[in-house]
Backbone and ligand atoms as CSV (ligand in chain L), in Angstrom:
chain,resi,resn,atom,element,x,y,z
A,1,MET,N,N,160.011,161.632,87.257
A,1,MET,CA,C,159.771,160.971,85.979
A,1,MET,C,C,160.531,159.653,85.947
A,2,ASN,N,N,159.834,158.617,85.470
A,2,ASN,CA,C,160.471,157.298,85.416
A,2,ASN,C,C,161.253,157.138,84.122
A,3,THR,N,N,162.577,157.183,84.214
A,3,THR,CA,C,163.412,157.065,83.012
A,3,THR,C,C,163.631,155.613,82.624
A,4,ASN,N,N,163.099,154.683,83.428
A,4,ASN,CA,C,163.295,153.263,83.111
A,4,ASN,C,C,162.172,152.677,82.278
A,5,ILE,N,N,161.190,153.527,81.904
A,5,ILE,CA,C,160.004,152.989,81.230
A,5,ILE,C,C,160.402,152.199,79.980
A,6,GLY,N,N,161.318,152.740,79.192
A,6,GLY,CA,C,161.731,152.065,77.955
A,6,GLY,C,C,162.327,150.707,78.235
A,7,SER,N,N,163.239,150.631,79.198
A,7,SER,CA,C,163.897,149.345,79.481
A,7,SER,C,C,162.915,148.370,80.125
A,8,GLU,N,N,161.985,148.870,80.946
A,8,GLU,CA,C,160.980,147.986,81.553
A,8,GLU,C,C,160.108,147.366,80.477
A,9,SER,N,N,159.728,148.206,79.513
A,9,SER,CA,C,158.888,147.710,78.434
A,9,SER,C,C,159.637,146.671,77.601
A,10,ALA,N,N,160.929,146.928,77.319
A,10,ALA,CA,C,161.724,145.965,76.544
A,10,ALA,C,C,161.854,144.667,77.320
A,11,ASN,N,N,162.055,144.797,78.629
A,11,ASN,CA,C,162.162,143.602,79.481
A,11,ASN,C,C,160.874,142.802,79.437
A,12,CYS,N,N,159.738,143.492,79.514
A,12,CYS,CA,C,158.452,142.812,79.489
A,12,CYS,C,C,158.254,142.115,78.146
A,13,GLU,N,N,158.687,142.759,77.073
A,13,GLU,CA,C,158.549,142.132,75.746
A,13,GLU,C,C,159.411,140.881,75.650
A,14,ALA,N,N,160.620,140.965,76.212
A,14,ALA,CA,C,161.508,139.790,76.188
A,14,ALA,C,C,160.897,138.656,77.004
A,15,LEU,N,N,160.321,138.999,78.136
A,15,LEU,CA,C,159.689,137.971,78.976
A,15,LEU,C,C,158.463,137.390,78.276
A,16,ALA,N,N,157.740,138.246,77.555
A,16,ALA,CA,C,156.571,137.751,76.809
A,16,ALA,C,C,157.028,136.758,75.746
A,17,ALA,N,N,158.099,137.105,75.042
A,17,ALA,CA,C,158.602,136.203,73.992
A,17,ALA,C,C,159.039,134.868,74.590
A,18,ALA,N,N,159.606,134.936,75.786
A,18,ALA,CA,C,160.107,133.706,76.434
A,18,ALA,C,C,158.980,132.766,76.843
A,19,THR,N,N,157.756,133.279,76.958
A,19,THR,CA,C,156.648,132.403,77.355
A,19,THR,C,C,156.253,131.445,76.243
A,20,GLY,N,N,156.513,131.845,74.989
A,20,GLY,CA,C,156.069,131.015,73.862
A,20,GLY,C,C,154.592,131.195,73.560
A,21,LEU,N,N,153.945,132.159,74.205
A,21,LEU,CA,C,152.522,132.392,73.941
A,21,LEU,C,C,152.328,133.022,72.556
A,22,LYS,N,N,151.189,132.722,71.943
A,22,LYS,CA,C,150.902,133.255,70.607
A,22,LYS,C,C,150.713,134.770,70.688
A,23,PRO,N,N,151.016,135.471,69.572
A,23,PRO,CA,C,150.810,136.929,69.566
A,23,PRO,C,C,149.370,137.309,69.914
A,24,GLU,N,N,148.396,136.509,69.457
A,24,GLU,CA,C,146.997,136.862,69.764
A,24,GLU,C,C,146.693,136.736,71.254
A,25,THR,N,N,147.375,135.802,71.900
A,25,THR,CA,C,147.173,135.657,73.353
A,25,THR,C,C,147.781,136.866,74.075
A,26,LEU,N,N,148.946,137.283,73.610
A,26,LEU,CA,C,149.581,138.451,74.226
A,26,LEU,C,C,148.733,139.710,74.003
A,27,ALA,N,N,148.134,139.785,72.816
A,27,ALA,CA,C,147.263,140.934,72.531
A,27,ALA,C,C,146.021,140.894,73.435
A,28,LYS,N,N,145.508,139.696,73.645
A,28,LYS,CA,C,144.346,139.547,74.525
A,28,LYS,C,C,144.716,139.988,75.946
A,29,ALA,N,N,145.934,139.650,76.353
A,29,ALA,CA,C,146.389,140.052,77.687
A,29,ALA,C,C,146.394,141.570,77.823
A,30,ASP,N,N,146.827,142.255,76.760
A,30,ASP,CA,C,146.842,143.730,76.804
A,30,ASP,C,C,145.429,144.269,77.041
A,31,LYS,N,N,144.465,143.668,76.336
A,31,LYS,CA,C,143.074,144.130,76.481
A,31,LYS,C,C,142.557,143.863,77.887
A,32,ILE,N,N,142.909,142.728,78.428
A,32,ILE,CA,C,142.449,142.377,79.781
A,32,ILE,C,C,143.012,143.369,80.800
A,33,VAL,N,N,144.314,143.610,80.712
A,33,VAL,CA,C,144.955,144.505,81.693
A,33,VAL,C,C,144.327,145.900,81.636
A,34,ALA,N,N,143.984,146.340,80.431
A,34,ALA,CA,C,143.425,147.690,80.262
A,34,ALA,C,C,142.075,147.857,80.954
A,35,LYS,N,N,141.406,146.755,81.271
A,35,LYS,CA,C,140.085,146.843,81.901
A,35,LYS,C,C,140.156,147.163,83.390
A,36,TYR,N,N,141.326,146.974,83.981
A,36,TYR,CA,C,141.422,147.080,85.441
A,36,TYR,C,C,142.119,148.361,85.880
A,37,PRO,N,N,141.528,149.069,86.848
A,37,PRO,CA,C,142.200,150.272,87.368
A,37,PRO,C,C,143.529,149.919,88.033
A,38,GLN,N,N,143.559,148.767,88.697
A,38,GLN,CA,C,144.811,148.288,89.314
A,38,GLN,C,C,145.314,147.116,88.467
A,39,LYS,N,N,146.521,147.255,87.948
A,39,LYS,CA,C,147.016,146.212,87.048
A,39,LYS,C,C,147.014,144.832,87.689
A,40,ARG,N,N,147.374,144.774,88.964
A,40,ARG,CA,C,147.526,143.461,89.607
A,40,ARG,C,C,146.201,142.691,89.664
A,41,SER,N,N,145.079,143.410,89.495
A,41,SER,CA,C,143.783,142.733,89.497
A,41,SER,C,C,143.636,141.793,88.303
A,42,ALA,N,N,144.509,141.939,87.326
A,42,ALA,CA,C,144.428,141.078,86.141
A,42,ALA,C,C,145.212,139.777,86.318
A,43,THR,N,N,145.720,139.533,87.513
A,43,THR,CA,C,146.547,138.333,87.725
A,43,THR,C,C,145.796,137.058,87.343
A,44,LEU,N,N,144.582,136.889,87.869
A,44,LEU,CA,C,143.833,135.651,87.604
A,44,LEU,C,C,143.530,135.468,86.122
A,45,PRO,N,N,142.935,136.468,85.449
A,45,PRO,CA,C,142.659,136.240,84.021
A,45,PRO,C,C,143.913,135.966,83.197
A,46,LEU,N,N,145.022,136.608,83.523
A,46,LEU,CA,C,146.247,136.335,82.749
A,46,LEU,C,C,146.740,134.915,83.001
A,47,LEU,N,N,146.622,134.470,84.241
A,47,LEU,CA,C,147.013,133.078,84.522
A,47,LEU,C,C,146.130,132.112,83.745
A,48,HIS,N,N,144.843,132.428,83.679
A,48,HIS,CA,C,143.924,131.542,82.951
A,48,HIS,C,C,144.306,131.451,81.472
A,49,ILE,N,N,144.580,132.584,80.835
A,49,ILE,CA,C,144.859,132.494,79.396
A,49,ILE,C,C,146.211,131.837,79.141
A,50,ALA,N,N,147.155,132.030,80.067
A,50,ALA,CA,C,148.459,131.361,79.902
A,50,ALA,C,C,148.289,129.847,80.039
A,51,GLN,N,N,147.563,129.435,81.069
A,51,GLN,CA,C,147.387,127.992,81.273
A,51,GLN,C,C,146.572,127.374,80.136
A,52,GLU,N,N,145.599,128.128,79.670
A,52,GLU,CA,C,144.750,127.643,78.567
A,52,GLU,C,C,145.618,127.268,77.361
A,53,GLU,N,N,146.587,128.113,77.074
A,53,GLU,CA,C,147.393,127.833,75.881
A,53,GLU,C,C,148.563,126.883,76.153
A,54,LEU,N,N,149.196,127.019,77.303
A,54,LEU,CA,C,150.414,126.248,77.571
A,54,LEU,C,C,150.132,124.909,78.242
A,55,GLY,N,N,148.928,124.760,78.798
A,55,GLY,CA,C,148.590,123.512,79.482
A,55,GLY,C,C,148.877,123.566,80.967
A,56,TYR,N,N,149.783,124.435,81.367
A,56,TYR,CA,C,150.074,124.661,82.774
A,56,TYR,C,C,150.761,126.016,82.891
A,57,VAL,N,N,150.956,126.458,84.124
A,57,VAL,CA,C,151.572,127.777,84.325
A,57,VAL,C,C,153.078,127.596,84.453
A,58,THR,N,N,153.785,128.028,83.449
A,58,THR,CA,C,155.239,127.863,83.428
A,58,THR,C,C,155.924,128.976,84.238
A,59,ASP,N,N,157.190,128.740,84.569
A,59,ASP,CA,C,157.967,129.790,85.249
A,59,ASP,C,C,158.026,131.047,84.382
A,60,ALA,N,N,158.224,130.824,83.077
A,60,ALA,CA,C,158.331,131.972,82.155
A,60,ALA,C,C,157.031,132.772,82.152
A,61,ALA,N,N,155.892,132.066,82.208
A,61,ALA,CA,C,154.606,132.779,82.205
A,61,ALA,C,C,154.462,133.602,83.486
A,62,MET,N,N,154.874,133.037,84.613
A,62,MET,CA,C,154.753,133.782,85.874
A,62,MET,C,C,155.630,135.035,85.860
A,63,LYS,N,N,156.836,134.897,85.297
A,63,LYS,CA,C,157.738,136.070,85.240
A,63,LYS,C,C,157.154,137.156,84.337
A,64,TRP,N,N,156.600,136.717,83.208
A,64,TRP,CA,C,155.995,137.696,82.280
A,64,TRP,C,C,154.802,138.400,82.937
A,65,ILE,N,N,153.935,137.626,83.583
A,65,ILE,CA,C,152.752,138.234,84.222
A,65,ILE,C,C,153.186,139.225,85.295
A,66,ALA,N,N,154.197,138.849,86.064
A,66,ALA,CA,C,154.682,139.747,87.115
A,66,ALA,C,C,155.183,141.063,86.517
A,67,ALA,N,N,155.976,140.946,85.453
A,67,ALA,CA,C,156.518,142.165,84.838
A,67,ALA,C,C,155.384,143.006,84.259
A,68,LYS,N,N,154.430,142.335,83.622
A,68,LYS,CA,C,153.340,143.059,82.971
A,68,LYS,C,C,152.474,143.797,83.993
A,69,LEU,N,N,152.305,143.183,85.144
A,69,LEU,CA,C,151.411,143.778,86.153
A,69,LEU,C,C,152.176,144.577,87.210
A,70,GLU,N,N,153.483,144.664,86.994
A,70,GLU,CA,C,154.352,145.442,87.899
A,70,GLU,C,C,154.246,144.943,89.332
A,71,ILE,N,N,154.309,143.631,89.459
A,71,ILE,CA,C,154.374,143.000,90.778
A,71,ILE,C,C,155.559,142.037,90.765
A,72,GLU,N,N,155.792,141.394,91.880
A,72,GLU,CA,C,156.921,140.465,91.947
A,72,GLU,C,C,156.476,139.064,91.520
A,73,PRO,N,N,157.381,138.272,90.943
A,73,PRO,CA,C,157.023,136.897,90.566
A,73,PRO,C,C,156.456,136.095,91.737
A,74,ILE,N,N,156.925,136.357,92.946
A,74,ILE,CA,C,156.419,135.598,94.101
A,74,ILE,C,C,154.922,135.875,94.314
A,75,ASN,N,N,154.483,137.089,93.974
A,75,ASN,CA,C,153.058,137.414,94.117
A,75,ASN,C,C,152.215,136.567,93.165
A,76,VAL,N,N,152.748,136.337,91.985
A,76,VAL,CA,C,152.030,135.500,91.009
A,76,VAL,C,C,152.060,134.041,91.469
A,77,TYR,N,N,153.216,133.626,91.938
A,77,TYR,CA,C,153.360,132.234,92.418
A,77,TYR,C,C,152.382,131.956,93.566
A,78,GLU,N,N,152.225,132.922,94.441
A,78,GLU,CA,C,151.298,132.749,95.575
A,78,GLU,C,C,149.873,132.493,95.089
A,79,VAL,N,N,149.482,133.215,94.046
A,79,VAL,CA,C,148.127,133.025,93.502
A,79,VAL,C,C,148.008,131.641,92.865
A,80,VAL,N,N,149.022,131.271,92.113
A,80,VAL,CA,C,148.995,129.966,91.423
A,80,VAL,C,C,148.881,128.823,92.431
A,81,THR,N,N,149.607,128.921,93.510
A,81,THR,CA,C,149.607,127.820,94.478
A,81,THR,C,C,148.404,127.878,95.425
A,82,PHE,N,N,147.686,129.001,95.439
A,82,PHE,CA,C,146.498,129.101,96.290
A,82,PHE,C,C,145.308,128.410,95.640
A,83,TYR,N,N,145.149,128.608,94.336
A,83,TYR,CA,C,143.958,128.091,93.646
A,83,TYR,C,C,144.235,126.726,93.020
A,84,PRO,N,N,143.395,125.736,93.342
A,84,PRO,CA,C,143.649,124.390,92.817
A,84,PRO,C,C,143.478,124.253,91.314
A,85,MET,N,N,142.831,125.236,90.657
A,85,MET,CA,C,142.634,125.061,89.210
A,85,MET,C,C,143.895,125.385,88.411
A,86,PHE,N,N,144.896,125.955,89.074
A,86,PHE,CA,C,146.132,126.230,88.336
A,86,PHE,C,C,147.127,125.094,88.539
A,87,ARG,N,N,147.872,124.792,87.472
A,87,ARG,CA,C,148.833,123.685,87.521
A,87,ARG,C,C,150.237,124.204,87.255
A,88,LEU,N,N,151.193,123.614,87.968
A,88,LEU,CA,C,152.601,123.987,87.777
A,88,LEU,C,C,153.360,122.931,86.981
A,89,ASN,N,N,152.644,121.887,86.579
A,89,ASN,CA,C,153.286,120.826,85.810
A,89,ASN,C,C,152.429,120.475,84.606
A,90,PRO,N,N,153.059,119.929,83.570
A,90,PRO,CA,C,152.277,119.559,82.380
A,90,PRO,C,C,151.281,118.451,82.693
A,91,ILE,N,N,150.230,118.409,81.921
A,91,ILE,CA,C,149.262,117.310,82.047
A,91,ILE,C,C,149.158,116.592,80.711
A,92,GLY,N,N,148.329,115.532,80.685
A,92,GLY,CA,C,148.158,114.766,79.457
A,92,GLY,C,C,147.443,115.568,78.379
A,93,LYS,N,N,147.375,114.955,77.190
A,93,LYS,CA,C,146.735,115.658,76.069
A,93,LYS,C,C,145.246,115.844,76.321
A,94,ARG,N,N,144.639,114.977,77.090
A,94,ARG,CA,C,143.234,115.140,77.454
A,94,ARG,C,C,143.129,115.174,78.979
A,95,HIS,N,N,142.421,116.171,79.476
A,95,HIS,CA,C,142.260,116.334,80.912
A,95,HIS,C,C,140.877,115.818,81.292
A,96,VAL,N,N,140.857,114.709,81.996
A,96,VAL,CA,C,139.590,114.051,82.324
A,96,VAL,C,C,139.270,114.299,83.792
A,97,LYS,N,N,138.192,115.044,84.019
A,97,LYS,CA,C,137.825,115.428,85.386
A,97,LYS,C,C,136.519,114.753,85.777
A,98,VAL,N,N,136.530,114.107,86.918
A,98,VAL,CA,C,135.338,113.415,87.403
A,98,VAL,C,C,134.834,114.150,88.635
A,99,CYS,N,N,133.543,114.487,88.621
A,99,CYS,CA,C,132.971,115.187,89.772
A,99,CYS,C,C,132.822,114.220,90.953
A,100,ARG,N,N,133.279,114.662,92.105
A,100,ARG,CA,C,133.151,113.810,93.294
A,100,ARG,C,C,132.273,114.458,94.368
A,101,THR,N,N,131.599,115.533,94.013
A,101,THR,CA,C,130.732,116.198,94.993
A,101,THR,C,C,129.458,115.355,95.198
A,102,LEU,N,N,128.716,115.684,96.251
A,102,LEU,CA,C,127.716,114.774,96.805
A,102,LEU,C,C,126.799,114.103,95.783
A,103,SER,N,N,126.137,114.890,94.946
A,103,SER,CA,C,125.169,114.284,94.023
A,103,SER,C,C,125.834,113.244,93.137
A,104,CYS,N,N,126.967,113.607,92.569
A,104,CYS,CA,C,127.656,112.661,91.681
A,104,CYS,C,C,128.227,111.489,92.476
A,105,ALA,N,N,128.717,111.773,93.688
A,105,ALA,CA,C,129.267,110.680,94.508
A,105,ALA,C,C,128.171,109.662,94.821
A,106,LEU,N,N,126.966,110.183,95.166
A,106,LEU,CA,C,125.857,109.276,95.472
A,106,LEU,C,C,125.430,108.486,94.241
A,107,ARG,N,N,125.626,109.075,93.085
A,107,ARG,CA,C,125.238,108.386,91.851
A,107,ARG,C,C,126.384,107.547,91.291
A,108,GLY,N,N,127.471,107.425,92.039
A,108,GLY,CA,C,128.490,106.443,91.662
A,108,GLY,C,C,129.740,106.969,90.992
A,109,SER,N,N,130.076,108.245,91.221
A,109,SER,CA,C,131.237,108.777,90.491
A,109,SER,C,C,132.561,108.135,90.920
A,110,TYR,N,N,132.604,107.594,92.149
A,110,TYR,CA,C,133.861,106.921,92.549
A,110,TYR,C,C,134.058,105.655,91.737
A,111,LYS,N,N,132.965,104.960,91.447
A,111,LYS,CA,C,133.054,103.761,90.589
A,111,LYS,C,C,133.428,104.159,89.159
A,112,THR,N,N,132.891,105.292,88.728
A,112,THR,CA,C,133.245,105.784,87.390
A,112,THR,C,C,134.743,106.069,87.316
A,113,MET,N,N,135.258,106.710,88.357
A,113,MET,CA,C,136.696,106.988,88.385
A,113,MET,C,C,137.501,105.695,88.355
A,114,GLU,N,N,137.081,104.706,89.121
A,114,GLU,CA,C,137.813,103.427,89.131
A,114,GLU,C,C,137.822,102.808,87.738
A,115,ALA,N,N,136.698,102.915,87.044
A,115,ALA,CA,C,136.636,102.352,85.688
A,115,ALA,C,C,137.570,103.117,84.741
A,116,LEU,N,N,137.636,104.439,84.899
A,116,LEU,CA,C,138.551,105.233,84.067
A,116,LEU,C,C,140.005,104.890,84.378
A,117,GLU,N,N,140.287,104.693,85.661
A,117,GLU,CA,C,141.660,104.316,86.047
A,117,GLU,C,C,142.059,102.997,85.391
A,118,ALA,N,N,141.131,102.051,85.402
A,118,ALA,CA,C,141.429,100.747,84.786
A,118,ALA,C,C,141.580,100.897,83.274
A,119,GLU,N,N,140.766,101.743,82.702
A,119,GLU,CA,C,140.783,101.930,81.241
A,119,GLU,C,C,142.092,102.547,80.765
A,120,PHE,N,N,142.576,103.553,81.497
A,120,PHE,CA,C,143.773,104.276,81.037
A,120,PHE,C,C,145.049,103.859,81.773
A,121,GLY,N,N,144.918,102.965,82.738
A,121,GLY,CA,C,146.107,102.437,83.408
A,121,GLY,C,C,146.830,103.451,84.263
A,122,CYS,N,N,146.109,104.389,84.843
A,122,CYS,CA,C,146.746,105.330,85.769
A,122,CYS,C,C,145.746,105.689,86.862
A,123,LYS,N,N,146.264,106.167,87.963
A,123,LYS,CA,C,145.427,106.525,89.105
A,123,LYS,C,C,144.981,107.984,89.000
A,124,ARG,N,N,143.944,108.316,89.786
A,124,ARG,CA,C,143.486,109.707,89.874
A,124,ARG,C,C,144.652,110.602,90.285
A,125,GLY,N,N,144.747,111.749,89.662
A,125,GLY,CA,C,145.859,112.658,89.947
A,125,GLY,C,C,147.095,112.352,89.119
A,126,GLU,N,N,147.019,111.303,88.294
A,126,GLU,CA,C,148.191,110.910,87.491
A,126,GLU,C,C,147.885,111.047,86.002
A,127,THR,N,N,148.987,110.955,85.235
A,127,THR,CA,C,148.882,110.964,83.775
A,127,THR,C,C,149.256,109.585,83.252
A,128,SER,N,N,148.531,109.117,82.249
A,128,SER,CA,C,148.814,107.791,81.691
A,128,SER,C,C,150.236,107.745,81.132
A,129,ALA,N,N,150.806,106.542,81.072
A,129,ALA,CA,C,152.208,106.377,80.667
A,129,ALA,C,C,152.457,106.926,79.262
A,130,ASP,N,N,151.441,106.887,78.400
A,130,ASP,CA,C,151.632,107.406,77.035
A,130,ASP,C,C,151.446,108.925,76.959
A,131,GLY,N,N,151.149,109.536,78.104
A,131,GLY,CA,C,151.017,111.000,78.143
A,131,GLY,C,C,149.704,111.500,77.557
A,132,ASN,N,N,148.787,110.602,77.283
A,132,ASN,CA,C,147.556,111.025,76.612
A,132,ASN,C,C,146.497,111.579,77.554
A,133,VAL,N,N,146.406,111.020,78.755
A,133,VAL,CA,C,145.262,111.342,79.615
A,133,VAL,C,C,145.715,111.626,81.052
A,134,THR,N,N,145.185,112.688,81.618
A,134,THR,CA,C,145.354,112.936,83.054
A,134,THR,C,C,143.986,112.802,83.708
A,135,LEU,N,N,143.926,112.019,84.774
A,135,LEU,CA,C,142.671,111.815,85.505
A,135,LEU,C,C,142.683,112.638,86.777
A,136,GLU,N,N,141.542,113.234,87.065
A,136,GLU,CA,C,141.493,114.073,88.259
A,136,GLU,C,C,140.077,114.102,88.826
A,137,PHE,N,N,139.971,114.066,90.134
A,137,PHE,CA,C,138.697,114.328,90.792
A,137,PHE,C,C,138.552,115.838,90.941
A,138,VAL,N,N,137.349,116.346,90.722
A,138,VAL,CA,C,137.099,117.768,90.934
A,138,VAL,C,C,135.787,117.922,91.697
A,139,GLU,N,N,135.530,119.138,92.118
A,139,GLU,CA,C,134.263,119.407,92.795
A,139,GLU,C,C,133.200,119.782,91.752
A,140,CYS,N,N,132.017,120.043,92.238
A,140,CYS,CA,C,130.805,120.185,91.420
A,140,CYS,C,C,131.025,120.870,90.054
A,141,LEU,N,N,130.544,120.199,89.023
A,141,LEU,CA,C,130.641,120.731,87.663
A,141,LEU,C,C,129.313,121.329,87.211
A,142,ALA,N,N,128.443,121.566,88.187
A,142,ALA,CA,C,127.181,122.290,87.948
A,142,ALA,C,C,126.235,121.554,87.003
A,143,CYS,N,N,126.199,120.256,87.129
A,143,CYS,CA,C,125.266,119.473,86.320
A,143,CYS,C,C,124.765,118.320,87.199
A,144,CYS,N,N,124.373,118.703,88.417
A,144,CYS,CA,C,124.202,117.722,89.494
A,144,CYS,C,C,123.085,116.707,89.251
A,145,GLY,N,N,122.093,117.051,88.454
A,145,GLY,CA,C,120.970,116.142,88.261
A,145,GLY,C,C,121.257,114.988,87.325
A,146,THR,N,N,122.380,115.059,86.618
A,146,THR,CA,C,122.650,114.024,85.616
A,146,THR,C,C,124.021,113.380,85.831
A,147,GLY,N,N,124.384,113.260,87.107
A,147,GLY,CA,C,125.661,112.620,87.420
A,147,GLY,C,C,125.612,111.128,87.183
A,148,PRO,N,N,126.720,110.455,87.264
A,148,PRO,CA,C,128.048,111.031,87.438
A,148,PRO,C,C,128.487,111.841,86.201
A,149,VAL,N,N,129.065,112.981,86.479
A,149,VAL,CA,C,129.471,113.884,85.412
A,149,VAL,C,C,130.988,113.833,85.234
A,150,VAL,N,N,131.384,113.771,83.968
A,150,VAL,CA,C,132.816,113.755,83.634
A,150,VAL,C,C,133.057,114.855,82.613
A,151,GLN,N,N,134.073,115.662,82.843
A,151,GLN,CA,C,134.425,116.696,81.877
A,151,GLN,C,C,135.752,116.330,81.218
A,152,VAL,N,N,135.750,116.309,79.902
A,152,VAL,CA,C,136.976,116.033,79.150
A,152,VAL,C,C,137.353,117.325,78.435
A,153,ASP,N,N,138.433,117.928,78.854
A,153,ASP,CA,C,138.794,119.269,78.390
A,153,ASP,C,C,137.569,120.188,78.566
A,154,HIS,N,N,136.954,120.628,77.461
A,154,HIS,CA,C,135.806,121.541,77.622
A,154,HIS,C,C,134.462,120.860,77.445
A,155,LEU,N,N,134.449,119.563,77.240
A,155,LEU,CA,C,133.184,118.874,76.990
A,155,LEU,C,C,132.703,118.144,78.236
A,156,LEU,N,N,131.415,118.281,78.484
A,156,LEU,CA,C,130.840,117.667,79.677
A,156,LEU,C,C,130.035,116.434,79.280
A,157,TYR,N,N,130.249,115.359,79.958
A,157,TYR,CA,C,129.508,114.123,79.697
A,157,TYR,C,C,128.713,113.757,80.946
A,158,GLU,N,N,127.444,113.420,80.705
A,158,GLU,CA,C,126.548,113.144,81.827
A,158,GLU,C,C,126.282,111.653,81.947
A,159,LYS,N,N,125.848,111.262,83.141
A,159,LYS,CA,C,125.474,109.869,83.411
A,159,LYS,C,C,126.566,108.904,82.946
A,160,VAL,N,N,127.782,109.199,83.333
A,160,VAL,CA,C,128.890,108.319,82.929
A,160,VAL,C,C,129.043,107.227,83.994
A,161,THR,N,N,128.450,106.118,83.725
A,161,THR,CA,C,128.519,104.976,84.646
A,161,THR,C,C,129.750,104.142,84.296
A,162,PRO,N,N,130.134,103.227,85.177
A,162,PRO,CA,C,131.259,102.346,84.827
A,162,PRO,C,C,130.998,101.600,83.526
A,163,GLU,N,N,129.737,101.274,83.268
A,163,GLU,CA,C,129.400,100.544,82.036
A,163,GLU,C,C,129.623,101.404,80.791
A,164,SER,N,N,129.433,102.717,80.939
A,164,SER,CA,C,129.594,103.569,79.753
A,164,SER,C,C,131.013,104.124,79.608
A,165,VAL,N,N,131.872,103.819,80.574
A,165,VAL,CA,C,133.249,104.328,80.497
A,165,VAL,C,C,133.998,103.822,79.255
A,166,PRO,N,N,133.878,102.547,78.860
A,166,PRO,CA,C,134.602,102.129,77.647
A,166,PRO,C,C,134.224,102.959,76.414
A,167,ALA,N,N,132.942,103.302,76.279
A,167,ALA,CA,C,132.520,104.115,75.125
A,167,ALA,C,C,133.123,105.514,75.214
A,168,LEU,N,N,133.136,106.071,76.415
A,168,LEU,CA,C,133.735,107.397,76.578
A,168,LEU,C,C,135.241,107.332,76.308
A,169,ALA,N,N,135.884,106.285,76.800
A,169,ALA,CA,C,137.328,106.131,76.566
A,169,ALA,C,C,137.611,106.043,75.069
A,170,GLU,N,N,136.736,105.378,74.354
A,170,GLU,CA,C,136.907,105.262,72.901
A,170,GLU,C,C,136.814,106.633,72.247
A,171,LYS,N,N,135.850,107.436,72.709
A,171,LYS,CA,C,135.722,108.798,72.167
A,171,LYS,C,C,136.981,109.611,72.460
A,172,ILE,N,N,137.497,109.440,73.663
A,172,ILE,CA,C,138.702,110.198,74.037
A,172,ILE,C,C,139.879,109.772,73.154
A,173,ARG,N,N,140.027,108.492,72.962
A,173,ARG,CA,C,141.150,108.004,72.131
A,173,ARG,C,C,140.998,108.496,70.686
A,174,ALA,N,N,139.755,108.442,70.193
A,174,ALA,CA,C,139.517,108.894,68.817
A,174,ALA,C,C,139.843,110.385,68.676
A,175,SER,N,N,139.570,111.149,69.734
A,175,SER,CA,C,139.811,112.597,69.655
A,175,SER,C,C,141.298,112.916,69.502
A,176,LEU,N,N,142.151,111.987,69.937
A,176,LEU,CA,C,143.597,112.248,69.892
A,176,LEU,C,C,144.114,112.363,68.457
A,177,THR,N,N,143.406,111.735,67.531
A,177,THR,CA,C,143.846,111.795,66.131
A,177,THR,C,C,142.874,112.594,65.273
A,178,ASP,N,N,141.946,113.277,65.925
A,178,ASP,CA,C,140.973,114.086,65.187
A,178,ASP,C,C,141.570,115.469,64.919
A,179,PRO,N,N,141.843,115.793,63.648
A,179,PRO,CA,C,142.476,117.097,63.367
A,179,PRO,C,C,141.581,118.277,63.713
A,180,ASP,N,N,140.283,118.031,63.849
A,180,ASP,CA,C,139.362,119.135,64.150
A,180,ASP,C,C,139.063,119.257,65.634
A,181,TYR,N,N,139.684,118.399,66.447
A,181,TYR,CA,C,139.391,118.444,67.885
A,181,TYR,C,C,139.724,119.829,68.451
A,182,GLY,N,N,138.767,120.353,69.201
A,182,GLY,CA,C,138.999,121.636,69.871
A,182,GLY,C,C,138.802,122.841,68.981
A,183,LYS,N,N,138.541,122.621,67.690
A,183,LYS,CA,C,138.375,123.779,66.806
A,183,LYS,C,C,136.961,124.326,66.863
A,184,LYS,N,N,136.008,123.443,67.180
A,184,LYS,CA,C,134.622,123.916,67.285
A,184,LYS,C,C,134.390,124.487,68.683
A,185,ALA,N,N,133.394,125.354,68.775
A,185,ALA,CA,C,133.039,125.857,70.101
A,185,ALA,C,C,132.545,124.683,70.933
A,186,PRO,N,N,132.902,124.624,72.215
A,186,PRO,CA,C,132.451,123.515,73.050
A,186,PRO,C,C,130.929,123.412,73.060
A,187,THR,N,N,130.452,122.199,73.014
A,187,THR,CA,C,129.011,121.950,73.076
A,187,THR,C,C,128.695,121.436,74.457
A,188,PHE,N,N,127.770,122.090,75.127
A,188,PHE,CA,C,127.504,121.684,76.497
A,188,PHE,C,C,127.102,120.216,76.559
A,189,GLY,N,N,127.894,119.447,77.203
A,189,GLY,CA,C,127.557,118.055,77.471
A,189,GLY,C,C,127.695,117.127,76.283
A,190,ASP,N,N,127.983,117.668,75.085
A,190,ASP,CA,C,127.991,116.793,73.926
A,190,ASP,C,C,126.719,115.948,74.009
A,191,ARG,N,N,125.666,116.584,74.525
A,191,ARG,CA,C,124.534,115.858,75.103
A,191,ARG,C,C,123.790,114.982,74.101
A,192,THR,N,N,123.504,115.527,72.939
A,192,THR,CA,C,122.705,114.773,71.980
A,192,THR,C,C,123.428,113.498,71.585
A,193,GLU,N,N,124.698,113.668,71.279
A,193,GLU,CA,C,125.461,112.527,70.794
A,193,GLU,C,C,125.634,111.490,71.896
A,194,TRP,N,N,125.864,111.975,73.112
A,194,TRP,CA,C,126.163,111.043,74.194
A,194,TRP,C,C,124.932,110.291,74.675
A,195,LEU,N,N,123.829,111.039,74.864
A,195,LEU,CA,C,122.632,110.383,75.393
A,195,LEU,C,C,121.749,109.821,74.288
A,196,GLY,N,N,121.932,110.362,73.055
A,196,GLY,CA,C,121.016,109.995,71.989
A,196,GLY,C,C,121.179,108.568,71.537
L,1,FES,S1,S,127.589,117.235,92.204
L,1,FES,FE1,FE,128.465,116.587,90.344
L,1,FES,S2,S,127.929,118.145,88.989
L,1,FES,FE2,FE,127.224,118.863,90.890
């Protein structure tokens, strides 16, 4: 019989509190873990919900996930560093991803990236000096027929040419002071507004 169950649970609760995650996120984590016969199988979904809320995977989040799944923190760290979608450092308030896979590249996504770099004054892989925007190249965003495709947080923008980058940059800047930003369910492509 494991007589440490009480202290392990208290430890896990303390680690959960240290993450700064919302109670609803922690409750969601409980539901996710319950779906898996092997707790460690929940590593990826827990990392996703932690990063979703915190902006990146913090040390505290990795320790909490390890305790919750009864694995070692190094096991969580290995997963985080294996997959490129996980981040170990904070990013800007808006995450701007430009597709560089073949269709978008042929349709000019490298030029689109250059225009975004000039617009926000930072290079790909960097965050602007004001901390507002992080620019990143990514692989296919599954909208290959209407490239170049740019994803800003959860919104996808199609046919973003260098000429249309200033308008997109304006939308991004406006979103920074929009109190309702992110409260609505993401709209695929923001398509009507963008192309209309
Ligand atoms: S190649 Fe860019 S969305 Fe698929």
